[in-house]
N, C-alpha and C positions, 0 to 999 in steps of 0.2 A: 524609695524603698519598694513601693508598689510596682514601679516600672521594672526594677531589678528582679523581683519575684516572678513577675509575668514572663520576662525574658528567659528566666531559668526553667520555668515550667514548659515552655514551648517545645523543646526537644523531647521531653518526656512523652508528649502526645503526638510525636511524629510530624511537627510543623516545620516547613522549610523556612529559610531566612526571611523571606518577604512576609510570610504569615506570622512569624514571631514578632516582627516589628509592628505589624498591623494590630496584633493582639495587645501588645504592651502599650502602644501609644493611644489606642482607642479606649483603654480601660484604666489608664494610670491616674486619671483625675479622681478627686474625692467624690463619692456618690452623694446624691441629694438627701439620702437618709441621715447623713451626718448633721444636717440642720436640726432634725428632730432630736438626735442624741445630745448635741451640744446644748440645745435649749433645755432639755430635761436635766442634764447634768448641772447647768447653771441654777435651775430652780431648786434642785435638791441639795445644792452646795457642794457637790462632788467636784465641779470645775469652778475655780475662782473666777470672779468677774473679769479680772485683768487678763485671764487666759482665754476665756470663752469668745470674746470679741475678735481677737486675731485668728482663732480657729475658724469662725464663721467667714471672716474675710478671705482667708486662704482657700476655703472650700469654694466660695463664689468665684474666686480668681481662677482656680484650676478648671472649673466648668466653663468659664468664659473663654479660656485659651484653647479649648478642645477643637473648635473649627480651624484655628490657626495651626494646630498640631497636625490635622489631617492634610492641610495644604503643604506643610513641611514634609510630611510623609510621602505625598504623591510626587512633589517636584524635586526633592532633594534626596530623601532616604532610599525609596524604592529603585530609582534608576541606578543607584550604586550597589545595592545589595541583591537585586533580583538576579536569579540564576538564569543566565541566558542560554537558550537552546543553541546547539551548534548550527552554524550557517550551512545550508545545503548549497552545493555548487550548482550553477545552471547547467542544464544539459547541453551537450555539443550537437549541433544540427549539421549532419553530414550532407543531406540532400535538400537544399533549400531552393528547389526549382519548381515547386508546385505553383499553379496559377492562382491559388487562394491562400492567404495568410489569415488566420483567425486568432484574435487575442481574447482569451476568456472562453472556457469550455464548460460553463455551468448549465443551467436549465435551458438557456436560450442558445448558446453556442453549440451545444451538443446536437440539438435538432437540426440546425442549419448545416453544421459540419457533416453529420452523418448522411443527410439527404444529398449533399453535394457529392460525397464519396460514392454513394449508391448510384449516382448518375454519371460516374466516371471522371469526376474532377478531383484532382489531388488537393489536399488541404494540409498546410503546415500549422499545427495548433500550438499555442503558447498559453500556459496558465501558471499562476504564481501560488496556487494552493496545492501544497505537496500532498495533502490527503486525497484530494480529487484526482491528482495525477496518478498516484499509486493505485487507487481503486479502479480508475478507467484502464490502466495498463493491465490489471488482472483480468479485466473484462475483454481484453483484446484490442483496446483502442490505442491508436498512435497519438500520444500527447507528449509534448516536451515541457519540462519544468523550466520556467524562466520568466523574467520580468520584461514585459513588452514595452516598458517605458525606457529601455536601454537601446540606444541606437545600434550598438554592435550586434545585439541579439536580433533586432529587426533586419539588419543587413544580412546576417547569416541565415535568417529564415527565408530570405529571398524577396524582400519587399522591392528591391530594385528591378526585378524581373516579373513580379506578380501582376496579375490583371485585376485583382480585387482584394481589398482588406476588410475583413469582418470584425467590427469593434463591438464585442459582446461582453465587455467587462462590467461587473455588477456595481462596483463602487464608482460614484459619479466623478469625484475629483481625479481618480486614477484614469478613468475613461477619457476625460478631457486632456489630461497630461499626455496620454498615448496618442490621442487624435492630433494634438498640436505637433508632436514629434513627427508623425507620419506626414502631416501637411507641410511641415517645414523642409523635410529632407526627401520626401517622395511626392512632390506636388502633383504628379500625373497619375498617381495611384488612387482609383476611386475607393471611397469608404462607404460601407454599409454599417450604420451605427444603431445600437440599441439605446433607447432613451427610457430611463426609469420613470420620469415624470415630466411635467411641462417645463420646469426649470432646466432640467437636463436637456430637453429638446431645444430650448432657446440658446443654451450655451453651445450646442452642436451647430446650430444655425450660424451663430456668430463665428464659429470656427471655419465656416465655409462648406459644411456638408449640406447638400441640397435637401429640401424637404422630402423629395421622393426617395431619398436614401436613409431617412431616419424613421425608425419604427418604435412607437411607444409600446412597451412590453405587455401592458394589460389591455391594449385597445382591441386586438384580435379576439381575445376571449370574451371581452365585454360585448362586442358586436355579435358574436355567435350566440351568446346568451339572450341578447335582445331579440334576435331573429326567432329563436326558439320560443321565447315568451309570446311574441306576436302570433306565431302559428298556433300555439296552444290556446290562445284567446280567440281564434277563429279566422285569422287572416290567411289568405292563400300563401303558399310558400314563396311564389314569385313576387307577390306584392310585398311581403315582409323583407325579402332580399333586396328588392328595388328601393324600398324606403330606407333601409339601412345604408345602402350605398349613397343615396342622396343626403342622408344625415351626415355621413362621413365626409362628403364633399363640402358641406356647409361648415362642419367643425374644422376641417383643415384650412378652409379659407379664413375663418375667424382666427385661427391660431396664427396664420401668416400675418394678419393685420395687427394682432396684439404683440407679435414679436418685434414690430417696428418701434414700439414704445417701452420695451422692457428696460427697467432701471430708471425711468423718469417718474416724477411725482404724479403725473396724470395717468399712469398705467392702470391703476385699479378702476378709475372711473371709465376709462376707455374700454377695458375688458368687460366691465359690467354692461356697457352700452352695446358692444359688439355681440355679446352672448344673448342679450335680450332681443336684438334685431334678428339674429340667426334663428332663435326659437320662434319668433313671430312669423318669420318667412316660412319656416317649415310647417307650422300649423296651417297657414293659409294654403300652402301647396298640398298638404295631405287632405285637408277637410274641404277645400274649395273645388276639388275635382274628384267626385266619386268615381271609383274605378269599377269596371265591369267584371263581375265574378266569372262570367262566361269567358271573357278574354283571358283572365288569369288562369282559368282552368286548363287552357292549352299549354300554359307554361308551368304548371304545378309539378315540379320534379318529384316531390314526395308522392303525389297522387299517381303519377306514371309508375314510380317505383313500386308502390303498393299493388298496382294493377299487374305488373310483370310478375311480382312474387305470387299473387293469387293464381295467375295463369300457370306458372311453373308448378305450384302446389297441386293444381287440378290435373295437370299432365302427369305428375308423379303418381298421384292417386289412381289415375286411370291405368297406368302401366303396372302398378302393384296389384290391381284388382285381379282375382282369379278368373281365368277364362273358362266358359262353359264348354264341356266336352261336346263334340258334334253328335247330333242324334243319328241313330241308325248305324 
């Protein structure tokens, strides 16, 4: 009865079919306050003893079945009653002869694609997010709606003739699926891949993408922040930049060693050992060789830049100063 009442109330409040089923199945059990009511009823004689016990048992049973009801809702009910949005047809790619094909045009793909286009390289872009595609089109960007994990779409996009494939898809499993498809059917097409994390990085390595063509999406920003932190703490700009590059080399070397043992029981111990050795080596390198501040000053790009700005400001001030009228 409670389930039926809740299902009948759903349309009155504007709930769609999925929401009505969720409301009814999540609240159809007897509430825990029933225990208090049945106990009070039995004590006052309102509910006979032979009736009170079954009521308490049925209350406990409905509450116990609630998790199973949610499983039933998710796996059986919702797939059948959910109102599916109409499927959007993939765009037709008429000119798939660009040297670059880019899968994914989010925060990473946009930067890469736009910079390539500004430098005169044509890019065929595929993205499966219809909202992103529509927004970018209104902004004047050339983006095609389509699933890059489909071979026919990759072929029409020009992967058979392209010189480079940019894999910038955000979702890890989808990225690997597309990468496997490109590797299998276009083995000579180089892949530049975005890696969301170390696990994604390892999977791309196993796919055959060389380390030099895999880019961890947060690494560049993290290194820039580290350089800024070092310069704010007193290091010369060139010193901070050089140390960042050396740390990056050590980190990439450690990553390559750890990738050889991914999936084995000894991976965690090996990773801990390699990271400790890398940090120890870097500390010895940075602290064991004090660097000359005079030497770094010659390479301090920010210092040179500040000097140029100061000279330009002085020159502008001199030009703007009123000239004295000649005497006599």
